[in-house]
Backbone as a ProteinNet text record, in pm:
[ID]
protein_1_A
[PRIMARY]
MKTTYQIKSSNAGFEIYNEHEKLLTTFRYDGWFSSNGKAELPDKQLFLKPKNIWASKFDIFINEIDKGDIVFNWKGQIIIRIDYDGKEKIFLLKGRGLMNHHFILENEMGIVTLAFMPRFNWTSFRYEYQVEVEPNQESPLELLISCQFAINLYMTMTTAAAV
[TERTIARY]
-741.4	-656.9	-714.3	-626.1	-669.2	-690.7	-793.2	-818.5	-750.7	-698.6	-634.7	-691.8	-689.2	-728.1	-616.9	-609.8	-519.3	-604.6	-571.8	-639.8	-533.6	-554	-456.9	-521.5	-449.8	-497.2	-491.7	-588.1	-588.7	-606.5	-607.9	-621.3	-749.5	-857.2	-986.7	-1044.5	-968	-1021.7	-932	-990.9	-912.5	-980.2	-899.1	-945.7	-922.3	-1015	-1002.8	-983.8	-877.8	-843.8	-851.7	-888	-887.7	-746.1	-729.4	-595.8	-534.1	-613.9	-564.1	-543.2	-543.5	-522.7	-630	-751.8	-865	-935.8	-960.7	-1028	-1172.4	-1209.2	-1345	-1433.7	-1380.1	-1457.1	-1363.5	-1414.7	-1342.7	-1430.6	-1375.2	-1445.5	-1392.6	-1483.9	-1444.8	-1505.2	-1419.2	-1466	-1528.3	-1622	-1689.1	-1597.3	-1493.5	-1399.3	-1275.6	-1178.5	-1052.1	-1069.8	-1153.3	-1169.6	-1303.6	-1362	-1494.4	-1485.9	-1585.3	-1599.7	-1710.7	-1764.6	-1866.5	-1798.8	-1856.2	-1801.7	-1896.2	-1863.7	-1949.6	-1868.8	-1925.6	-1866	-1976.2	-1944.7	-2036.2	-1998.2	-2090.8	-2069.7	-2143.7	-2118.1	-2180.6	-2332.6	-2403.4	-2549.6	-2609	-2524.6	-2574.9	-2475.3	-2521.6	-2436.7	-2421.1	-2300.6	-2272.7	-2233.8	-2297.6	-2266.1	-2226.8	-2125.7	-2086.9	-2097.7	-2173.7	-2198.2	-2184.8	-2129.3	-2118.8	-2255.8	-2264.8	-2388.8	-2387.4	-2266.8	-2256.3	-2143.8	-2135.1	-2035.2	-1895.3	-1881.9	-1751	-1680.8	-1741	-1684.6	-1647.3	-1735.8	-1713.4	-1817	-1920	-2022.7	-2056.1	-2069.7	-2100.1	-2208.6	-2295.6	-2399.9	-2351.1	-2392.6	-2365.3	-2498.1	-2504.8	-2625.6	-2596.7	-2686.2	-2678.1	-2806.4	-2791	-2905.8	-2998.5	-2938.4	-3008.2	-3088.5	-3062.6	-3128.2	-3021.5	-3048.4	-2954.2	-2938.9	-2820.8	-2796.3	-2693.2	-2645.2	-2547.7	-2477.8	-2375.5	-2299	-2157.7	-2074.6	-1936.6	-1923.5	-1877.1	-1866.3	-1725.8	-1663.3	-1533.5	-1559.2	-1504.5	-1526.8	-1406.1	-1418	-1313.6	-1189	-1192.8	-1076.9	-991.1	-1029.5	-956.3	-997.8	-1108.4	-1160	-1270.4	-1297.5	-1399.6	-1503.4	-1628	-1736.9	-1809	-1821.9	-1891.5	-2011.8	-2129.1	-2253.7	-2315.3	-2340.4	-2399.8	-2513.4	-2621.7	-2738.3	-2728.1	-2713.2	-2710.4	-2843.1	-2928	-3056.8	-3136.5	-3147.5	-3226.3	-3153.1	-3027.7	-2949.8	-2835.1	-2841	-2738.8	-2612.3	-2497.4	-2367.8	-2286.5	-2217.4	-2136.1	-1990.8	-1901.8	-1758.8	-1682.4	-1562.7	-1476	-1342.9	-1306.6	-1181	-1082.5	-966.8	-867.4	-731.7	-660.3	-522.2	-433.5	-330.6	-240.7	-95.5	-5.6	137.7	191.5	315	382.5	474.3	566.2	661	601	514	448.8	297.9	256.8	117.2	28.1	-78.5	-175.3	-311.7	-413.6	-549.3	-608.2	-688.3	-760.7	-909.1	-989.9	-1134.8	-1184.9	-1256.4	-1312.3	-1463.3	-1521.8	-1667.7	-1723	-1853.3	-1917.9	-1862.1	-1805.3	-1752	-1603.5	-1545.7	-1405.3	-1309.8	-1362.3	-1279.5	-1230.7	-1100.4	-1042.6	-1089.2	-1150	-1198.7	-1113.2	-1060.9	-978.5	-855.6	-745.5	-624.8	-579.7	-562.1	-519.6	-372.9	-285.4	-141.6	-98.9	-58.7	-22	119.6	138.4	269	271.1	373.9	382.9	455.5	391.6	450.2	521.4	653.1	730.2	726.2	703.3	699.4	572.4	460.2	336.1	305.6	386.1	371.2	232	188.6	55.8	62.9	-37.8	-48.6	-119.8	-75.6	-143.9	-165.4	-273	-302.7	-321.9	-262.6	-293	-390.9	-505.4	-609.4	-616.4	-598.5	-607.7	-739.4	-814	-941.4	-916.4	-952.6	-932.8	-1019.6	-972.9	-1052.1	-1191.9	-1288.2	-1428.4	-1492.5	-1440.9	-1498.6	-1545.1	-1653.7	-1704.3	-1643	-1630.1	-1574.6	-1641.6	-1768.2	-1835.2	-1766.8	-1779	-1716.1	-1762.9	-1888.6	-1938.4	-1854.5	-1817.4	-1737.3	-1595.1	-1535	-1400.2	-1395.4	-1494.3	-1499.5	-1516.4	-1607.3	-1631.8	-1506.7	-1436.4	-1313	-1205.7	-1184.6	-1081.4	-1115.9	-1242.1	-1287.4	-1253.2	-1283.6	-1257.1	-1106.7	-1027.8	-882.5	-827.2	-870.4	-824.2	-858.6	-978.8	-1020.7	-938.7	-916.9	-835.4	-694	-633	-498.2	-495.2	-598.1	-606.4	-617.4	-702.2	-722.5	-595.6	-527.5	-406.3	-293.3	-285.4	-185.1	-213	-338.8	-376.1	-351.3	-371.9	-349.5	-201.3	-115.7	28.2	91.7	22.7	80.3	66.6
1522.4	1427.1	1286.4	1190.9	1053.5	983.8	902	815.8	682.2	617.7	487.8	384.3	261.4	145.9	43.2	-45.4	-159.2	-285.6	-378.1	-507.4	-613.2	-692.1	-794.5	-932.1	-1025.1	-1163.2	-1224.6	-1310.8	-1385.4	-1532.5	-1618.1	-1762	-1797.5	-1731.3	-1769.3	-1665.7	-1560.8	-1458	-1335.5	-1218.5	-1095.4	-993.2	-897.2	-792.8	-656.7	-563.4	-429.2	-330.6	-250.9	-150.9	-12.2	88.6	226	282.3	408.5	469.4	484.9	471.4	478.9	340	238.4	98.2	42.6	95	42.5	-61.9	-180.4	-286.9	-245.7	-245.8	-210	-332.2	-436.7	-559.7	-674	-794.4	-915.7	-996.4	-1035.8	-1124.2	-1264.8	-1360.8	-1500	-1591.1	-1675.8	-1778.3	-1891.3	-1963.8	-2073.1	-2192.3	-2207.4	-2318.2	-2293.9	-2385.1	-2370.2	-2355.8	-2437.3	-2435.6	-2376.3	-2297.6	-2242	-2108.8	-2083.8	-1954	-1873.7	-1923.7	-1852.4	-1780.1	-1667.9	-1599.2	-1492	-1438.6	-1334.3	-1238.4	-1120.6	-1017.3	-948.9	-914.7	-837.5	-690.4	-610.3	-466.1	-399.8	-272.4	-209.1	-226.5	-217.5	-226.8	-331.1	-420.9	-521.7	-635.8	-741.5	-855.6	-863.2	-898.7	-914.6	-1060.1	-1123.6	-1260.5	-1260.1	-1338.1	-1357.7	-1506.1	-1539	-1679.1	-1697.8	-1811.9	-1836.4	-1847	-1795.5	-1800.3	-1918.4	-1965.4	-2079.5	-2172	-2289	-2388.5	-2357.6	-2265.2	-2231.5	-2122.6	-2071.6	-1965.7	-1842.4	-1805.5	-1683.9	-1576.7	-1613.6	-1518.3	-1542.4	-1432.5	-1440	-1340	-1376.9	-1286.4	-1215	-1089.8	-1010.3	-995.4	-1052.9	-1043.2	-950.9	-853.8	-767.2	-788.5	-836.4	-875	-970.2	-1069.8	-1177	-1130.7	-1009.4	-958.1	-944.8	-999.3	-992.4	-847.2	-790.6	-649.3	-627.1	-734.7	-715.7	-843.4	-827.8	-944	-905.8	-1008.4	-997.2	-1093.1	-1042.3	-1124	-1109.9	-1223.4	-1225.3	-1235.5	-1141.7	-1148.1	-1209.7	-1230.8	-1299	-1213.6	-1084.2	-995.5	-995.4	-1072.6	-1073.6	-960.4	-894.4	-786.2	-840.1	-765.6	-806	-694.3	-728.8	-631.4	-649.1	-539.3	-542.8	-450.3	-506.1	-429.7	-435.4	-317.3	-310.4	-210.1	-246.7	-160.3	-89.4	44.4	125.6	198.5	154.5	220.1	245.8	143.4	154.4	212.7	252.6	307.6	212.6	151.8	55.2	127.3	79.5	132.3	16.4	43.4	-58.9	-13.3	-106.1	-78	-183.4	-147.2	-237.7	-246.9	-367.3	-391.8	-452.3	-388.8	-431.3	-450.9	-552.8	-571.4	-485.2	-424.4	-335.4	-367.8	-345.5	-355.5	-495.7	-506.1	-635.6	-656.8	-564.9	-578.9	-532.1	-434.3	-380.7	-403.6	-528.9	-563	-506.7	-438.5	-381.6	-381.2	-339.5	-338.4	-198.8	-159.8	-32.9	-60.8	23.1	13.4	140.7	124	238.5	238.6	358.8	368.7	364.9	386.7	377.7	475.5	585.7	688	667.6	557.9	529	602.5	662.3	735.4	637.6	638.8	551.3	598.8	506.8	540.7	478.2	358.2	288.5	230.3	221.8	154.3	58.3	-68.1	-172.5	-204.9	-167.6	-187.9	-303.9	-417.7	-533.7	-523.8	-588.7	-603.7	-741.1	-818.2	-950.5	-941	-989.1	-989.2	-1123.8	-1120.8	-1244.5	-1309.3	-1232.8	-1293.4	-1375.9	-1328.2	-1405.2	-1484	-1461.6	-1530.1	-1506.5	-1379.9	-1342.2	-1206.6	-1183	-1054	-953.3	-828.9	-715.8	-614	-540.7	-440.5	-305.2	-204.5	-67.2	-17.9	29.3	76	227.4	291.7	437.1	476	559.7	610.1	747.8	765.1	894.5	1001	1126.3	1233.8	1244.6	1276.8	1293.9	1166	1051.2	923.7	849.3	776.6	698.8	559.3	500.6	365.5	290.1	253.5	178.4	43.6	-6.6	-133.7	-247.4	-243.7	-348.2	-354.9	-238.7	-232.5	-280.2	-239.6	-285.2	-436.5	-492.2	-636.8	-709.1	-661.2	-724.1	-720.9	-608.7	-596.9	-693	-696.7	-784.5	-931.1	-966.7	-1102.8	-1138.4	-1047.2	-1070.3	-1079	-993.5	-997.5	-1130.8	-1175.3	-1304.4	-1418.1	-1415.6	-1519.1	-1512.2	-1392.8	-1372.6	-1427.5	-1394.5	-1441.7	-1594.1	-1652.2	-1797.6	-1862.1	-1806.1	-1862.2	-1849.8	-1735.8	-1719.7	-1808.5	-1828.1	-1917.7	-2061.1	-2102.1	-2238.9	-2262.5	-2161.7	-2176.2	-2187.4	-2129.2	-2132.7	-2264.9	-2342.8	-2468.4	-2579.3
121.1	188.2	171	145.6	126.2	260.1	264.6	378.7	349.6	451.2	431.2	527.3	482.8	563.4	552.7	650.3	646.6	646.4	559	556.7	580.4	683.8	721.8	713.6	651.9	645.7	784.2	811.1	937.3	903.7	1004.1	979.5	905.8	939.4	883.9	787.8	753.6	665.9	664.2	690.3	695.4	785.9	832	922.9	857.6	879.6	825.3	941.3	929.4	1030.6	968.8	1048.7	998.3	1005.9	969.1	965.9	1104.4	1210.2	1347.3	1407.3	1320.7	1357	1450.1	1438.2	1513.8	1426.6	1483.1	1409.5	1380	1251.1	1211.4	1194.6	1132.9	1114.3	1078	1093.9	1055.7	962.3	848.6	755.7	777.9	794.9	819.2	713.7	656	562.4	643.4	582.2	652.2	676.7	597.1	613.5	528.7	538.2	466.7	315.7	256.2	111.3	70.3	155.6	131.3	57.9	-27.3	-92.7	-26.2	83.1	160.4	276.1	314.8	430.4	480	599.6	656	741.3	759.1	844.5	922.1	1045.3	1129.4	1116.4	1069.9	1059.7	1175.1	1200.9	1317.9	1327	1216.5	1223.1	1129.9	1076.8	983.1	967	899.6	866.7	716.1	671.9	530.6	505.5	407.4	367.4	221.3	184.6	45.5	16.1	-90.7	-126.4	-276.5	-321	-464.8	-529.5	-651.2	-728.3	-825.1	-861.2	-952.3	-907.3	-968.6	-925.9	-976.9	-1072.2	-1128.1	-1049.3	-945.8	-861	-943.6	-1035.4	-1114.1	-1081.3	-1005.6	-964	-817	-743.5	-601	-567.4	-475.3	-426.2	-301.1	-286.7	-167.3	-93.2	25.8	107.9	226.1	248.5	364.2	442.5	567.1	650.3	576	510.5	440	318.5	270.1	149.7	41.6	-77.9	-189.3	-232.8	-207.4	-236	-345.5	-408.5	-515	-552.5	-636	-677.4	-718.1	-724.8	-769.7	-886.6	-1001.3	-1122.3	-1179.6	-1211.2	-1277.5	-1427.1	-1507	-1651.2	-1722	-1852.1	-1928.2	-1947.7	-1917	-1929.7	-1803.1	-1703.4	-1577.8	-1486	-1518.6	-1435.8	-1345.7	-1240.6	-1144.9	-1136.6	-1161.4	-1156.9	-1023.8	-950.3	-821.5	-831.9	-807.7	-811.4	-672.6	-614.3	-480.1	-480.7	-413	-398.9	-263.4	-267.5	-146.2	-135	-45	-18.8	-146.5	-230.6	-352.4	-471.6	-454.4	-565	-596.8	-715.8	-755.3	-802.6	-754.5	-797	-851.9	-962	-1027.6	-1025.8	-988.4	-979.9	-1059.7	-1103.3	-1177	-1104	-1060.2	-989.6	-1088.7	-1101.5	-1200.4	-1135.1	-1181.7	-1141.5	-1228.9	-1170.5	-1243.7	-1208.2	-1303.6	-1278.7	-1289.7	-1335.7	-1344.1	-1224.6	-1205.5	-1095.1	-962.9	-968.9	-849.4	-865	-857.2	-881.6	-771.2	-811.6	-718.6	-786.2	-713.8	-766.1	-751.6	-851	-842.5	-862	-801.2	-814.7	-880.2	-991.6	-1063.7	-1048.4	-1043.6	-1039.8	-1182.3	-1197.5	-1328.5	-1430.8	-1384.3	-1474.3	-1503.6	-1454.6	-1478.4	-1386.1	-1280.3	-1183.6	-1077.1	-1052.2	-950	-812.8	-737.6	-604.2	-493.9	-519.6	-420.8	-489.1	-415.5	-462.4	-353	-389	-295.7	-324.1	-231.7	-246.6	-156.5	-215.6	-133.5	-77.2	34.5	96.1	161	134.1	193.2	326.1	432.2	565.3	584.2	582.2	589.4	727.7	832.9	966.1	985.5	932.5	945.2	818.3	711.7	583.5	524.4	530.1	481.6	411.9	328	262.1	350.8	340.3	400.6	289.2	296.1	194.3	259.7	197.3	234.8	129.6	174.9	84.1	93.4	-20.2	-25.7	-90.2	-21.8	-72.2	-130.5	-255.9	-320.9	-253.4	-252.6	-190.9	-253	-171.9	-213	-266.4	-228.2	-269.4	-144.8	-158.8	-46	-48.3	69.3	78.7	192.4	173.9	281	304.2	424.4	458.4	368.2	324.4	235	107.8	56.4	-65.5	-40	71.9	105.9	122.8	191.2	212.3	79.3	-4.6	-134.3	-221.5	-220.7	-299	-248.1	-117.2	-63.2	-85.6	-71.8	-101.2	-245.7	-338.6	-481.2	-508.3	-444.3	-462.4	-413	-296.3	-243.6	-338.9	-393.3	-487.2	-615.7	-664.8	-785.1	-764	-650.5	-620.3	-608.7	-550.2	-538.8	-676.3	-761.7	-895.8	-980.4	-973.9	-1054.1	-1002.8	-872.8	-816.6	-857.2	-851.5	-890	-1038.6	-1122.2	-1266.1	-1298.3	-1214.1	-1239.1	-1197.7	-1118	-1067.3	-1166.9
[MASK]
+++++++++++++++++++++++++++++++++++++++++++++++++++++++++++++++++++++++++++++++++++++++++++++++++++++++++++++++++++++++++++++++++++++++++++++++++++++++++++++++++++

Protein backbone atom coordinates (compact mmCIF):
# COMPACT_ATOMS: atom_id res chain seq x y z
CA MET A 1 0.00 0.00 0.00
CA LYS A 2 1.25 3.47 -0.89
CA THR A 3 1.76 6.12 1.75
CA THR A 4 0.70 9.64 0.83
CA TYR A 5 1.58 13.12 2.04
CA GLN A 6 0.10 16.52 1.26
CA ILE A 7 2.34 19.54 0.75
CA LYS A 8 0.63 22.91 0.82
CA SER A 9 2.17 26.26 -0.03
CA SER A 10 1.97 28.93 2.64
CA ASN A 11 2.87 32.62 2.73
CA ALA A 12 6.42 32.01 3.88
CA GLY A 13 7.11 28.48 2.60
CA PHE A 14 5.24 25.18 2.68
CA GLU A 15 3.70 22.70 5.12
CA ILE A 16 3.85 18.90 5.03
CA TYR A 17 0.87 16.85 6.22
CA ASN A 18 0.55 13.08 6.62
CA GLU A 19 -2.27 11.03 5.07
CA HIS A 20 -4.47 11.81 8.11
CA GLU A 21 -4.01 15.57 7.53
CA LYS A 22 -1.82 16.00 10.60
CA LEU A 23 0.81 18.75 10.22
CA LEU A 24 4.28 17.17 10.34
CA THR A 25 6.49 20.20 9.72
CA THR A 26 6.62 23.66 8.21
CA PHE A 27 9.45 24.90 6.00
CA ARG A 28 9.97 28.67 6.09
CA TYR A 29 12.06 30.78 3.74
CA ASP A 30 14.13 33.54 5.34
CA GLY A 31 12.46 36.20 3.18
CA TRP A 32 10.41 36.84 0.04
CA PHE A 33 13.32 36.55 -2.39
CA SER A 34 15.50 34.30 -0.26
CA SER A 35 16.86 30.89 -1.24
CA ASN A 36 17.59 30.11 2.42
CA GLY A 37 15.13 28.33 4.63
CA LYS A 38 14.64 26.06 7.62
CA ALA A 39 12.28 23.51 9.12
CA GLU A 40 11.87 22.17 12.62
CA LEU A 41 11.67 18.38 12.65
CA PRO A 42 10.72 16.31 15.70
CA ASP A 43 14.32 15.80 16.86
CA LYS A 44 16.40 18.10 14.64
CA GLN A 45 16.57 21.26 12.54
CA LEU A 46 17.02 21.31 8.78
CA PHE A 47 18.56 24.32 6.98
CA LEU A 48 18.90 24.79 3.21
CA LYS A 49 21.41 27.38 2.00
CA PRO A 50 22.80 28.27 -1.45
CA LYS A 51 26.30 27.01 -2.17
CA ASN A 52 26.94 29.39 -5.07
CA ILE A 53 25.65 32.73 -6.39
CA TRP A 54 23.94 31.14 -9.42
CA ALA A 55 21.45 29.23 -7.23
CA SER A 56 22.33 25.92 -8.87
CA LYS A 57 23.79 24.24 -5.77
CA PHE A 58 22.44 24.17 -2.22
CA ASP A 59 23.72 22.67 1.02
CA ILE A 60 21.52 20.61 3.32
CA PHE A 61 22.38 21.19 6.98
CA ILE A 62 20.92 19.00 9.73
CA ASN A 63 21.62 20.37 13.21
CA GLU A 64 24.21 22.70 11.65
CA ILE A 65 26.18 19.80 10.11
CA ASP A 66 26.50 19.62 6.31
CA LYS A 67 24.65 16.41 5.47
CA GLY A 68 24.12 16.77 1.73
CA ASP A 69 23.37 18.95 -1.23
CA ILE A 70 20.93 19.73 -4.00
CA VAL A 71 22.40 20.28 -7.47
CA PHE A 72 20.62 21.36 -10.67
CA ASN A 73 22.27 19.81 -13.74
CA TRP A 74 22.22 20.95 -17.38
CA LYS A 75 19.57 18.31 -18.30
CA GLY A 76 16.97 19.98 -16.09
CA GLN A 77 17.31 17.25 -13.48
CA ILE A 78 17.90 17.76 -9.79
CA ILE A 79 20.39 15.61 -7.88
CA ILE A 80 19.79 15.28 -4.14
CA ARG A 81 22.52 13.74 -1.99
CA ILE A 82 21.81 13.11 1.70
CA ASP A 83 23.89 11.40 4.36
CA TYR A 84 21.75 9.22 6.66
CA ASP A 85 23.79 8.13 9.69
CA GLY A 86 27.03 7.82 7.72
CA LYS A 87 25.44 6.24 4.65
CA GLU A 88 25.20 8.54 1.63
CA LYS A 89 22.14 8.18 -0.61
CA ILE A 90 21.79 9.83 -4.00
CA PHE A 91 18.44 10.61 -5.64
CA LEU A 92 17.42 12.09 -8.99
CA LEU A 93 14.37 14.37 -9.17
CA LYS A 94 12.89 14.70 -12.66
CA GLY A 95 10.03 16.63 -14.17
CA ARG A 96 7.66 14.49 -16.26
CA GLY A 97 4.72 15.10 -18.60
CA LEU A 98 3.63 17.98 -20.78
CA MET A 99 -0.07 18.33 -20.12
CA ASN A 100 0.02 16.67 -16.69
CA HIS A 101 3.36 17.94 -15.40
CA HIS A 102 4.58 16.16 -12.27
CA PHE A 103 7.85 15.15 -10.61
CA ILE A 104 9.31 11.76 -9.77
CA LEU A 105 12.19 10.89 -7.48
CA GLU A 106 14.42 7.94 -8.36
CA ASN A 107 16.98 6.27 -6.11
CA GLU A 108 20.50 5.24 -7.18
CA MET A 109 19.15 2.13 -8.93
CA GLY A 110 16.63 4.11 -11.00
CA ILE A 111 13.64 2.92 -8.96
CA VAL A 112 10.90 5.51 -8.49
CA THR A 113 10.49 6.16 -4.77
CA LEU A 114 8.29 9.28 -4.70
CA ALA A 115 5.85 10.95 -7.10
CA PHE A 116 4.87 14.61 -6.64
CA MET A 117 1.50 15.35 -8.27
CA PRO A 118 0.70 19.10 -8.36
CA ARG A 119 -2.72 20.65 -8.08
CA PHE A 120 -3.39 24.36 -8.27
CA ASN A 121 -5.73 25.63 -5.56
CA TRP A 122 -7.62 28.51 -7.15
CA THR A 123 -9.14 29.76 -3.89
CA SER A 124 -5.75 30.33 -2.26
CA PHE A 125 -3.95 30.80 -5.62
CA ARG A 126 -1.22 28.35 -4.57
CA TYR A 127 0.10 24.96 -5.51
CA GLU A 128 -0.55 21.86 -3.45
CA TYR A 129 1.19 18.54 -4.01
CA GLN A 130 0.07 15.03 -3.29
CA VAL A 131 3.15 12.91 -2.69
CA GLU A 132 2.88 9.18 -3.20
CA VAL A 133 5.51 6.97 -1.61
CA GLU A 134 6.05 3.69 -3.41
CA PRO A 135 5.64 0.54 -1.29
CA ASN A 136 8.76 -0.58 0.61
CA GLN A 137 10.46 2.79 0.08
CA GLU A 138 11.56 5.19 2.79
CA SER A 139 10.59 8.85 2.75
CA PRO A 140 12.17 10.76 5.62
CA LEU A 141 10.99 14.32 6.11
CA GLU A 142 14.45 15.62 5.18
CA LEU A 143 14.02 14.11 1.72
CA LEU A 144 10.46 15.43 1.29
CA ILE A 145 11.54 18.93 2.31
CA SER A 146 14.58 18.86 0.01
CA CYS A 147 12.46 17.68 -2.92
CA GLN A 148 9.76 20.31 -2.40
CA PHE A 149 12.39 23.04 -1.99
CA ALA A 150 13.97 21.94 -5.30
CA ILE A 151 10.58 21.76 -7.06
CA ASN A 152 9.68 25.28 -5.89
CA LEU A 153 13.03 26.58 -7.13
CA TYR A 154 12.65 24.75 -10.45
CA MET A 155 9.16 26.21 -10.95
CA THR A 156 10.45 29.69 -10.10
CA MET A 157 13.36 29.40 -12.54
CA THR A 158 11.19 28.08 -15.39
CA THR A 159 8.60 30.80 -14.82
CA ALA A 160 11.28 33.50 -14.78
CA ALA A 161 12.80 32.11 -18.00
CA ALA A 162 9.42 32.24 -19.74
CA VAL A 163 8.87 35.93 -18.97
